[in-house]
N, C-alpha and C positions, 0 to 999 in steps of 0.2 A: 504494500499499499504506500501511496505517496503521503508523506507527513503533512503536506499542504491541504489535504482533504479533511483533516481533523478539526473538531471544535473542542474547546475545553470548558468544563463546568466551573463557573465562578461562585455561584450561590445555589443552595438547595433550600427551597421554601417549604414544601410539604408533599405528602404522599397521599393520593386519593385512590379509591377503588371504584370500578364501574362494572356493571354486569350487562353484557350484550348477548342476546340469544342464548342465555344460560352459561356463557363463558365469563370468567372474571379477569379483568385486566387492571393492572396497577399503573397509575400515572404519577410521575414525579415533576412537580413544577420547579423549573430551574431558570437561572440566568446563565448565559454562556457567551463565549467570545470566539469568533472565527479567525481564520488566517489574516483577514484584513483589519483586525483589531476592531471589529464592529460588535458591540454588545447587543444581545437580543434575549428575550425571555421566551420560554416555550414549555412544552410538556413532552417528556419521554415516556413511552408506554412499555411495560413489561408484562410478560405472562407469569413470571416467577416473582412472588412477593418479596422474597429475600433479596433479590437483585435491586428492586425498587427501594427497599428500606436501607440498603447499604451503599447507595449512590452517594458519593462524597465530592467535595470540592477538589478540583484537579483531575477528575476523571475525563478521559478523552474518548470521543465518539465520532463516527463518520456521519457527516450531515448529508 
């Protein structure tokens, strides 16, 4: 992977759960920064509750 494709989590605000058609998804509200130093807020969705709860500042993900 090209490191320029990553975004980095700056703040983790909260974790929510939602049920859609009988499936539970976990969403984590975050603030992140991309390769162009542009700060943005958004939600990352997880199927695994533990992954959502363990998301920390500094985590890198592909946007």
